[in-house]
DSSP file (Angstrom, degrees, kcal/mol; ACC not computed):
  #  RESIDUE AA STRUCTURE BP1 BP2  ACC     N-H-->O    O-->H-N    N-H-->O    O-->H-N    TCO  KAPPA ALPHA  PHI   PSI    X-CA   Y-CA   Z-CA
    1    1 A M              0   0    0      0, 0.0     2,-0.4     0, 0.0    32,-0.3   0.000 360.0 360.0 360.0 134.5   -3.1    1.3  -17.8
    2    2 A I        -     0   0    0     30,-0.2     2,-0.3    31,-0.1    28,-0.1  -0.619 360.0-159.4 -75.4 128.4   -3.4   -2.1  -16.3
    3    3 A R        -     0   0    0     26,-0.4     2,-0.2    -2,-0.4    47,-0.1  -0.729  21.9 -98.9-110.6 158.2    0.1   -3.4  -15.4
    4    4 A E        -     0   0    0     -2,-0.3     2,-0.5    45,-0.2    29,-0.0  -0.513  38.2-121.3 -71.9 140.5    1.4   -6.9  -14.8
    5    5 A I        -     0   0    0     -2,-0.2     2,-0.2    44,-0.1    44,-0.2  -0.754  24.2-130.8 -87.9 125.1    1.8   -7.8  -11.1
    6    6 A I        -     0   0    0     42,-3.3     2,-0.3    -2,-0.5    44,-0.1  -0.537  22.6-149.1 -76.2 137.5    5.4   -8.7  -10.2
    7    7 A K        +     0   0    0     -2,-0.2    81,-0.2     4,-0.0     4,-0.1  -0.800  45.3  47.7-110.0 150.1    5.7  -12.0   -8.2
    8    8 A G  S    S-     0   0    0     79,-3.1     3,-0.4    -2,-0.3     4,-0.3  -0.101  78.6 -90.1 108.2 159.1    8.3  -13.0   -5.6
    9    9 A E  S >> S+     0   0    0      1,-0.2     3,-1.4     2,-0.1     4,-0.5   0.753 105.4  77.1 -75.7 -26.5   10.0  -11.7   -2.4
   10   10 A A  G >4 S+     0   0    0      1,-0.3     3,-1.1     2,-0.2     4,-0.3   0.842  87.7  59.6 -58.1 -36.4   13.0  -10.0   -4.0
   11   11 A I  G 34 S+     0   0    0     -3,-0.4     3,-0.4     1,-0.3    -1,-0.3   0.800 108.3  45.2 -62.5 -28.8   10.9   -7.0   -5.1
   12   12 A F  G <4 S+     0   0    0     -3,-1.4    -1,-0.3    -4,-0.3    -2,-0.2   0.445  89.3  85.3 -96.4  -0.4    9.9   -6.2   -1.5
   13   13 A A  S << S+     0   0    0     -3,-1.1     2,-0.3    -4,-0.5    -1,-0.2   0.543  84.7  62.9 -80.6  -6.0   13.4   -6.6    0.0
   14   14 A Q  S    S-     0   0    0     -3,-0.4   119,-0.4    -4,-0.3     2,-0.2  -0.904  88.6-108.7-120.3 149.8   14.4   -3.0   -0.7
   15   15 A K        -     0   0    0     -2,-0.3   117,-0.2   117,-0.2     2,-0.1  -0.497  36.7-117.2 -73.8 141.4   13.0    0.2    0.5
   16   16 A A        -     0   0    0    115,-3.2    37,-0.2    -2,-0.2     2,-0.2  -0.466  26.6-118.6 -76.7 150.5   11.0    2.3   -2.0
   17   17 A E  B     -a   53   0A   0     35,-2.2    37,-2.3    -2,-0.1    52,-0.2  -0.487  39.9 -83.9 -84.8 158.1   12.3    5.7   -3.0
   18   18 A L        -     0   0    0     35,-0.2     2,-0.2    -2,-0.2    -1,-0.1  -0.334  44.5-130.4 -62.0 141.1   10.3    8.9   -2.5
   19   19 A A        -     0   0    0     35,-0.4     2,-0.3    -3,-0.1    -1,-0.1  -0.597  20.4-161.9 -89.8 154.4    7.7    9.7   -5.1
   20   20 A T    >   -     0   0    0     -2,-0.2     3,-2.4     1,-0.0    89,-0.1  -0.760  41.5 -90.7-125.6 175.5    7.4   13.1   -6.8
   21   21 A I  G >  S+     0   0    0      1,-0.3     3,-1.3    -2,-0.3    -2,-0.0   0.745 120.6  71.6 -60.6 -22.2    4.6   14.7   -8.8
   22   22 A S  G 3  S+     0   0    0      1,-0.3     3,-0.4     2,-0.1    -1,-0.3   0.586  88.8  64.6 -68.9  -8.3    6.2   13.2  -11.9
   23   23 A H  G X>  +     0   0    0     -3,-2.4     4,-1.4     1,-0.2     3,-0.7   0.173  63.3 110.3-101.5  17.0    4.9    9.8  -10.7
   24   24 A L  H <> S+     0   0    0     -3,-1.3     4,-1.8     1,-0.2    -1,-0.2   0.861  75.5  57.2 -58.1 -36.0    1.2   10.7  -11.0
   25   25 A S  H 3> S+     0   0    0     -3,-0.4     4,-2.3     1,-0.2    -1,-0.2   0.818 100.5  57.6 -67.4 -29.2    0.9    8.2  -13.9
   26   26 A V  H <> S+     0   0    0     -3,-0.7     4,-2.6     2,-0.2    -1,-0.2   0.917 105.7  50.1 -64.5 -42.2    2.2    5.4  -11.7
   27   27 A A  H  X S+     0   0    0     -4,-1.4     4,-2.5     2,-0.2    -2,-0.2   0.895 109.4  51.2 -62.7 -39.9   -0.6    6.1   -9.3
   28   28 A E  H  X S+     0   0    0     -4,-1.8     4,-2.5     2,-0.2    -1,-0.2   0.923 110.6  48.3 -62.4 -43.9   -3.1    5.9  -12.2
   29   29 A D  H  X S+     0   0    0     -4,-2.3     4,-2.6     2,-0.2   -26,-0.4   0.904 110.8  51.7 -62.4 -41.3   -1.6    2.6  -13.4
   30   30 A L  H  X S+     0   0    0     -4,-2.6     4,-2.9     2,-0.2    -2,-0.2   0.928 110.3  48.2 -60.5 -45.6   -1.9    1.3   -9.8
   31   31 A L  H  X S+     0   0    0     -4,-2.5     4,-2.7     2,-0.2    -2,-0.2   0.922 112.3  48.7 -61.5 -44.6   -5.5    2.3   -9.6
   32   32 A D  H  X S+     0   0    0     -4,-2.5     4,-2.0     1,-0.2    -1,-0.2   0.911 113.9  46.7 -61.0 -42.2   -6.3    0.7  -12.9
   33   33 A T  H  X S+     0   0    0     -4,-2.6     4,-1.4   -32,-0.3    -2,-0.2   0.891 112.0  50.3 -69.1 -40.2   -4.5   -2.5  -11.9
   34   34 A L  H  < S+     0   0    0     -4,-2.9     3,-0.4     1,-0.2    -2,-0.2   0.934 110.9  49.1 -62.0 -46.1   -6.2   -2.6   -8.5
   35   35 A K  H >< S+     0   0    0     -4,-2.7     3,-1.2     1,-0.2    -2,-0.2   0.886 108.5  53.5 -61.6 -38.9   -9.7   -2.1  -10.1
   36   36 A E  H 3< S+     0   0    0     -4,-2.0     3,-0.2     1,-0.2    -1,-0.2   0.824 117.5  37.6 -63.7 -31.2   -8.9   -5.0  -12.5
   37   37 A N  T >X S+     0   0    0     -4,-1.4     3,-2.2    -3,-0.4     4,-1.2   0.121  78.3 124.5-106.2  18.7   -8.0   -7.2   -9.6
   38   38 A R  T <4  +     0   0    0     -3,-1.2    -1,-0.2     1,-0.3    -2,-0.1   0.712  66.0  63.0 -57.5 -24.4  -10.8   -6.0   -7.2
   39   39 A K  T 34 S+     0   0    0     -3,-0.2    -1,-0.3     1,-0.2    -2,-0.1   0.756 122.4  19.0 -72.4 -22.1  -12.2   -9.5   -6.7
   40   40 A I  T <4 S+     0   0    0     -3,-2.2     2,-0.3     1,-0.1    -2,-0.2   0.328 121.4  57.6-128.2   5.4   -9.0  -10.7   -5.1
   41   41 A C     <  +     0   0    0     -4,-1.2    -1,-0.1    -7,-0.2     3,-0.1  -1.000  38.1 175.7-146.2 138.8   -7.1   -7.5   -4.1
   42   42 A V  S    S+     0   0    0     -2,-0.3    17,-2.7     1,-0.3     2,-0.3   0.422  74.2  17.9-120.0  -3.9   -7.9   -4.5   -1.8
   43   43 A G  E     -B   58   0B   0     15,-0.2     2,-0.3    -9,-0.1    -1,-0.3  -0.983  56.9-168.7-163.7 154.9   -4.6   -2.6   -2.0
   44   44 A M  E     -B   57   0B   0     13,-2.7    13,-2.5    -2,-0.3     2,-0.3  -0.995  11.4-148.0-147.8 150.8   -1.4   -2.3   -3.9
   45   45 A A  E >   -B   56   0B   0     -2,-0.3     3,-2.1    11,-0.2     4,-0.3  -0.872  33.9-112.3-113.8 153.4    2.0   -0.6   -3.7
   46   46 A A  G > >S+     0   0    0      9,-2.3     5,-2.1     7,-0.4     3,-1.8   0.806 113.8  64.0 -57.4 -32.3    4.0    0.7   -6.7
   47   47 A N  G > 5S+     0   0    0      6,-0.3     3,-1.2     1,-0.3    -1,-0.3   0.728  88.5  70.4 -67.8 -16.6    6.7   -2.0   -6.3
   48   48 A M  G < 5S+     0   0    0     -3,-2.1   -42,-3.3     1,-0.3    -1,-0.3   0.706 104.8  40.8 -69.3 -18.5    4.0   -4.6   -7.1
   49   49 A I  G < 5S-     0   0    0     -3,-1.8    -1,-0.3    -4,-0.3    -2,-0.2   0.124 130.6 -94.5-113.4  18.8    4.0   -3.3  -10.6
   50   50 A G  T < 5S+     0   0    0     -3,-1.2     2,-0.6     1,-0.2    -3,-0.2   0.637  88.4 120.9  85.8  15.5    7.8   -2.9  -10.8
   51   51 A V      < -     0   0    0     -5,-2.1     2,-2.0    -6,-0.1    -2,-0.2  -0.952  53.3-149.6-115.9 115.3    8.1    0.8   -9.8
   52   52 A N        +     0   0    0     -2,-0.6   -35,-2.2    -5,-0.1     2,-0.3  -0.393  55.3 117.7 -86.2  63.0   10.2    1.3   -6.7
   53   53 A K  B    S-a   17   0A   0     -2,-2.0     2,-1.9   -37,-0.2    -7,-0.4  -0.915  75.8-105.6-126.6 153.8    8.4    4.4   -5.4
   54   54 A R  S    S+     0   0    0    -37,-2.3    15,-3.6    -2,-0.3     2,-0.4  -0.552  71.7 128.1 -80.5  79.0    6.5    5.1   -2.2
   55   55 A I  E     + C   0  68B   0     -2,-1.9    -9,-2.3    13,-0.2     2,-0.3  -0.999  31.0 178.4-134.8 130.8    3.0    5.1   -3.7
   56   56 A I  E     -BC  45  67B   0     11,-2.4    11,-2.7    -2,-0.4     2,-0.3  -0.961  10.3-167.5-130.5 152.8    0.1    3.0   -2.4
   57   57 A V  E     +BC  44  66B   0    -13,-2.5   -13,-2.7    -2,-0.3     2,-0.3  -0.973  17.4 167.4-131.8 149.3   -3.6    2.7   -3.5
   58   58 A F  E     -BC  43  65B   0      7,-1.9     7,-2.5    -2,-0.3     2,-0.6  -0.992  39.5-103.6-159.0 161.4   -6.3    1.0   -1.5
   59   59 A D  E     - C   0  64B   0    -17,-2.7     2,-0.8    -2,-0.3     5,-0.2  -0.821  28.2-167.8 -90.4 118.6  -10.0    0.4   -1.1
   60   60 A N  E >  S- C   0  63B   0      3,-3.4     3,-1.0    -2,-0.6    -1,-0.0  -0.777  73.9 -48.0-109.6  84.7  -11.4    2.4    1.7
   61   61 A E  T 3  S-     0   0    0     -2,-0.8    -1,-0.1     1,-0.2     3,-0.1   0.911 123.0 -34.2  53.9  48.5  -14.8    0.9    2.2
   62   62 A G  T 3  S+     0   0    0      1,-0.2     2,-0.5     0, 0.0    -1,-0.2   0.325 123.2  96.9  94.3  -7.0  -15.7    1.0   -1.5
   63   63 A R  E <   -C   60   0B   0     -3,-1.0    -3,-3.4     2,-0.0     2,-0.3  -0.964  69.7-132.1-116.9 129.3  -13.8    4.2   -2.3
   64   64 A H  E     -C   59   0B   0     -2,-0.5     2,-0.3    -5,-0.2    -5,-0.2  -0.618  24.7-170.8 -83.5 137.2  -10.3    4.1   -3.8
   65   65 A E  E     -C   58   0B   0     -7,-2.5    -7,-1.9    -2,-0.3     2,-0.4  -0.920  10.5-151.0-126.3 153.1   -7.6    6.3   -2.3
   66   66 A V  E     -C   57   0B   0     -2,-0.3     2,-0.4    -9,-0.2    -9,-0.2  -0.967   9.3-170.7-122.4 138.0   -4.0    7.1   -3.3
   67   67 A M  E     -C   56   0B   0    -11,-2.7   -11,-2.4    -2,-0.4     2,-0.5  -0.998   7.6-158.3-129.2 132.8   -1.1    8.0   -1.0
   68   68 A F  E    S-CD  55 105B   0     37,-2.6    37,-2.6    -2,-0.4   -13,-0.2  -0.924  79.2  -5.7-104.6 133.5    2.3    9.3   -2.0
   69   69 A N  E    S-     0   0B   0    -15,-3.6    -1,-0.2    -2,-0.5   -14,-0.1   0.881  85.3-168.5  54.9  48.2    5.1    8.9    0.5
   70   70 A P  E     -     0   0B   0      0, 0.0     2,-0.4     0, 0.0    34,-0.2  -0.398  10.7-179.1 -71.6 144.1    3.0    7.5    3.3
   71   71 A Q  E     - D   0 103B   0     32,-2.2    32,-2.9    -2,-0.1     2,-0.6  -0.991  27.0-130.1-140.0 132.0    4.4    7.2    6.8
   72   72 A I  E     + D   0 102B   0     -2,-0.4    30,-0.2    30,-0.2     3,-0.1  -0.738  28.2 174.2 -81.1 123.2    2.7    5.8    9.9
   73   73 A I  E     +     0   0B   0     28,-2.9     2,-0.3    -2,-0.6    29,-0.2   0.552  65.2  19.2-108.8 -11.2    3.2    8.4   12.6
   74   74 A K  E     + D   0 101B   0     27,-1.3    27,-2.9     2,-0.0    -1,-0.3  -0.964  61.9 176.8-157.2 142.7    1.0    6.8   15.3
   75   75 A Q  E     + D   0 100B   0     -2,-0.3     2,-0.3    25,-0.2    25,-0.2  -0.996   3.4 177.7-147.2 148.0   -0.4    3.4   16.0
   76   76 A S  E     + D   0  99B   0     23,-2.3    23,-1.8    -2,-0.3    22,-0.6  -0.979  50.8  35.2-149.4 160.9   -2.5    1.8   18.7
   77   77 A E  E    S-     0   0B   0     -2,-0.3    21,-2.1    20,-0.2    -1,-0.2   0.990  70.6-148.8  61.8  70.7   -4.2   -1.5   19.7
   78   78 A P  E     + D   0  97B   0      0, 0.0     2,-0.3     0, 0.0    19,-0.3  -0.289  24.7 163.8 -67.3 152.0   -1.8   -4.2   18.3
   79   79 A Y  E     - D   0  96B   0     17,-2.6    17,-3.1    15,-0.0     2,-0.4  -0.956  36.6-106.9-155.8 167.8   -3.2   -7.5   17.2
   80   80 A T  E     + D   0  95B   0     -2,-0.3     2,-0.3    15,-0.2    15,-0.2  -0.882  37.3 178.0-104.6 134.5   -2.0  -10.5   15.1
   81   81 A A  E     - D   0  94B   0     13,-2.8    13,-2.8    -2,-0.4     2,-0.5  -0.849  26.4-131.5-127.7 164.3   -3.5  -11.0   11.6
   82   82 A E  E     - D   0  93B   0     -2,-0.3     2,-0.3    11,-0.2    11,-0.2  -0.987  33.8-178.3-119.1 124.1   -2.9  -13.5    8.8
   83   83 A E  E     - D   0  92B   0      9,-2.8     9,-2.4    -2,-0.5     2,-0.2  -0.898  17.6-161.5-127.9 151.0   -2.4  -11.9    5.4
   84   84 A G  E     - D   0  91B   0     -2,-0.3     2,-0.3     7,-0.2     7,-0.2  -0.695  11.3-154.4-115.9 175.2   -1.9  -13.0    1.8
   85   85 A C  E >   - D   0  88B   0      3,-0.6     3,-0.9     5,-0.6   -44,-0.1  -0.992  25.2-129.2-153.4 142.8   -0.6  -11.0   -1.2
   86   86 A L  T 3  S+     0   0    0     -2,-0.3    -1,-0.1     1,-0.2   -81,-0.1   0.800 112.5  48.7 -61.2 -28.9   -1.0  -11.1   -5.0
   87   87 A S  T 3  S+     0   0    0    -80,-0.1   -79,-3.1    -3,-0.1     2,-0.3   0.573 111.8  52.2 -89.6  -9.8    2.8  -10.9   -5.3
   88   88 A L  E <  S-D   85   0B   0     -3,-0.9    -3,-0.6   -81,-0.2     2,-0.3  -0.912  79.9-119.4-128.4 152.1    3.6  -13.7   -2.8
   89   89 A T  E    S-     0   0B   0     -2,-0.3    -3,-0.1    -5,-0.1    -2,-0.0  -0.660  72.7  -1.1 -89.7 147.9    2.4  -17.3   -2.3
   90   90 A G  E    S-     0   0B   0     -2,-0.3    -5,-0.6    -5,-0.0     2,-0.3  -0.173  87.3 -72.8  77.5-169.2    0.6  -18.4    0.8
   91   91 A T  E     -D   84   0B   0     -7,-0.2     2,-0.3    -9,-0.0    -7,-0.2  -0.867  36.8-158.8-125.7 161.5   -0.3  -16.4    3.9
   92   92 A R  E     -D   83   0B   0     -9,-2.4    -9,-2.8    -2,-0.3     2,-0.4  -0.983  22.1-115.7-140.0 148.8    1.8  -15.1    6.8
   93   93 A K  E     +D   82   0B   0     -2,-0.3     2,-0.3   -11,-0.2   -11,-0.2  -0.703  41.0 176.0 -84.1 136.6    1.1  -13.9   10.3
   94   94 A V  E     -D   81   0B   0    -13,-2.8   -13,-2.8    -2,-0.4     2,-0.5  -0.960  33.2-114.9-139.3 154.9    1.8  -10.3   10.9
   95   95 A K  E     +D   80   0B   0     -2,-0.3     2,-0.3   -15,-0.2   -15,-0.2  -0.806  42.8 171.1 -89.4 129.3    1.5   -7.7   13.7
   96   96 A R  E     -D   79   0B   0    -17,-3.1   -17,-2.6    -2,-0.5     2,-0.4  -0.821  27.0-128.4-131.3 171.4   -1.0   -5.0   12.9
   97   97 A F  E     -D   78   0B   0     -2,-0.3   -20,-0.2   -19,-0.3    28,-0.1  -0.974  10.0-140.9-125.8 138.9   -2.6   -2.1   14.7
   98   98 A K  E    S+     0   0B   0    -21,-2.1    20,-1.8   -22,-0.6     2,-0.4   0.791  92.2  33.0 -68.3 -28.3   -6.4   -1.4   14.9
   99   99 A S  E     +DE  76 117B   0    -23,-1.8   -23,-2.3    18,-0.2     2,-0.3  -0.996  68.7 173.8-133.6 133.1   -5.8    2.4   14.6
  100  100 A I  E     -DE  75 116B   0     16,-2.6    16,-2.8    -2,-0.4     2,-0.5  -0.982  22.9-146.1-135.8 149.0   -3.1    4.2   12.7
  101  101 A K  E     -DE  74 115B   0    -27,-2.9   -28,-2.9    -2,-0.3   -27,-1.3  -0.975  24.5-163.2-112.3 127.0   -2.4    7.9   11.9
  102  102 A V  E     -DE  72 114B   0     12,-3.0    12,-2.2    -2,-0.5     2,-0.5  -0.921  14.0-156.8-118.9 133.9   -0.7    8.3    8.5
  103  103 A Q  E     +DE  71 113B   0    -32,-2.9   -32,-2.2    -2,-0.4     2,-0.3  -0.922  37.6 137.5-103.0 132.0    1.1   11.3    7.1
  104  104 A F  E     - E   0 112B   0      8,-2.5     8,-3.2    -2,-0.5     2,-0.4  -0.932  50.4-104.0-159.1 176.4    1.2   11.4    3.3
  105  105 A Q  E     -DE  68 111B   0    -37,-2.6   -37,-2.6    -2,-0.3     6,-0.2  -0.943  31.8-140.9-113.4 140.0    0.8   13.5    0.2
  106  106 A N    >   -     0   0    0      4,-2.0     3,-2.2    -2,-0.4   -39,-0.1  -0.140  43.1 -78.0 -86.3-171.3   -2.4   13.5   -1.9
  107  107 A S  T 3  S+     0   0    0      1,-0.3   -40,-0.1   -41,-0.2    -1,-0.1   0.658 135.2  51.5 -67.7 -15.3   -2.6   13.6   -5.7
  108  108 A E  T 3  S-     0   0    0      2,-0.1    -1,-0.3     0, 0.0     3,-0.1   0.336 118.4-115.5 -95.9   5.3   -2.0   17.3   -5.6
  109  109 A F    <   +     0   0    0     -3,-2.2     2,-0.4     1,-0.3    -2,-0.1   0.810  65.6 148.5  60.1  35.7    1.1   16.7   -3.4
  110  110 A L        -     0   0    0      1,-0.0    -4,-2.0     0, 0.0    -1,-0.3  -0.808  53.5-109.6 -92.2 139.3   -0.4   18.5   -0.5
  111  111 A N  E     +E  105   0B   0     -2,-0.4     2,-0.3    -6,-0.2    -6,-0.2  -0.483  43.6 177.9 -71.8 136.3    0.6   17.1    2.9
  112  112 A R  E     -E  104   0B   0     -8,-3.2    -8,-2.5    -2,-0.2     2,-0.4  -0.956  21.8-159.7-136.6 154.0   -2.1   15.4    4.8
  113  113 A I  E     +E  103   0B   0     -2,-0.3     2,-0.3   -10,-0.2   -10,-0.2  -0.993  22.8 166.8-133.2 129.1   -2.5   13.5    8.1
  114  114 A K  E     -E  102   0B   0    -12,-2.2   -12,-3.0    -2,-0.4     2,-0.4  -0.997  29.4-132.2-145.3 145.6   -5.4   11.1    8.5
  115  115 A T  E     -E  101   0B   0     -2,-0.3     2,-0.3   -14,-0.2   -14,-0.2  -0.827  23.1-171.3 -99.3 136.5   -6.4    8.4   11.0
  116  116 A Y  E     -E  100   0B   0    -16,-2.8   -16,-2.6    -2,-0.4     2,-0.3  -0.937   1.5-168.9-125.6 149.2   -7.7    5.1    9.8
  117  117 A K  E >>  -E   99   0B   0     -2,-0.3     4,-0.9   -18,-0.2     3,-0.8  -0.883  44.1  -4.5-132.8 163.2   -9.2    2.2   11.7
  118  118 A G  H 3> S-     0   0    0    -20,-1.8     4,-1.9    -2,-0.3     3,-0.2  -0.189 121.1  -3.9  63.3-139.4  -10.1   -1.5   11.2
  119  119 A N  H 3> S+     0   0    0      1,-0.2     4,-2.4     2,-0.2    -1,-0.2   0.865 133.7  54.3 -61.4 -39.6   -9.8   -3.2    7.9
  120  120 A T  H <> S+     0   0    0     -3,-0.8     4,-2.3     1,-0.2    -1,-0.2   0.905 107.6  51.2 -62.7 -40.0   -8.7    0.0    6.1
  121  121 A A  H  X S+     0   0    0     -4,-0.9     4,-2.3   -23,-0.2    -1,-0.2   0.900 109.5  50.8 -61.9 -40.7   -5.9    0.5    8.6
  122  122 A Q  H  X S+     0   0    0     -4,-1.9     4,-2.1     2,-0.2    -2,-0.2   0.917 109.4  50.0 -64.2 -43.2   -4.7   -3.1    8.1
  123  123 A I  H  X S+     0   0    0     -4,-2.4     4,-2.2     1,-0.2    -2,-0.2   0.936 111.1  48.9 -60.1 -47.1   -4.6   -2.7    4.3
  124  124 A I  H  X S+     0   0    0     -4,-2.3     4,-2.7     1,-0.2     5,-0.2   0.912 109.6  51.8 -61.7 -43.3   -2.6    0.5    4.6
  125  125 A Q  H  X S+     0   0    0     -4,-2.3     4,-2.2     1,-0.2    -1,-0.2   0.905 108.9  51.5 -60.0 -41.4   -0.1   -1.2    7.0
  126  126 A H  H  X S+     0   0    0     -4,-2.1     4,-1.5     1,-0.2    -1,-0.2   0.933 112.7  44.5 -60.5 -47.4    0.4   -4.0    4.5
  127  127 A E  H  X S+     0   0    0     -4,-2.2     4,-1.6     1,-0.2    -2,-0.2   0.876 111.3  52.1 -69.9 -37.0    1.1   -1.7    1.6
  128  128 A I  H  X S+     0   0    0     -4,-2.7     4,-2.0     1,-0.2    -1,-0.2   0.872 103.9  58.8 -66.7 -35.1    3.4    0.5    3.6
  129  129 A D  H  <>S+     0   0    0     -4,-2.2     5,-2.5    -5,-0.2     4,-0.4   0.923 103.2  53.0 -55.6 -43.3    5.3   -2.7    4.6
  130  130 A H  H ><5S+     0   0    0     -4,-1.5     3,-1.0     1,-0.2    -1,-0.2   0.916 110.2  47.3 -58.2 -42.8    5.9   -3.2    0.9
  131  131 A C  H 3<5S+     0   0    0     -4,-1.6  -115,-3.2     1,-0.2    -1,-0.2   0.806 109.1  55.2 -67.0 -29.6    7.3    0.3    0.6
  132  132 A D  T 3<5S-     0   0    0     -4,-2.0  -117,-0.2  -117,-0.2    -1,-0.2   0.378 117.4-107.1 -88.4   4.5    9.5   -0.2    3.7
  133  133 A G  T < 5S+     0   0    0     -3,-1.0     2,-0.6  -119,-0.4    -3,-0.2   0.736  72.5 142.5  78.5  21.9   11.3   -3.3    2.4
  134  134 A I      < -     0   0    0     -5,-2.5     2,-0.7    -6,-0.2    -1,-0.3  -0.872  42.7-149.1-100.5 119.3    9.4   -5.6    4.7
  135  135 A V              0   0    0     -2,-0.6  -126,-0.1     1,-0.1    -5,-0.0  -0.783 360.0 360.0 -86.5 115.2    8.4   -8.9    3.3
  136  136 A I              0   0    0     -2,-0.7   -53,-0.2   -10,-0.1    -1,-0.1   0.474 360.0 360.0 -85.8 360.0    5.2  -10.0    5.0
């Protein structure tokens, strides 16, 4: 189901709670909402649709991926980027890393570790910031 995107900084000022298998429908709603906004959006976190759980979805070079309870466990090659967000007005400068290793659970809630680089890594970092209570 396509959900309304929540606007404003207050939603991102708190850390998201861990997701469980009971939150699979939230991931489906996130994917539907991301696809609906694909012309202007490449990633979303559950708090963007009003659900304070650690769930993110993103476009990985044309393929959509879902992560439950993602954590960055390694990062390298820092750089400065300027990012915007559907939930916030304007753009902001942020520190990002060209390569990240992420630990997460997939849709079957199996633990996974995967390395991402480039634009996909930047998208994931942005969405994990939303989960961590960091307003970008």
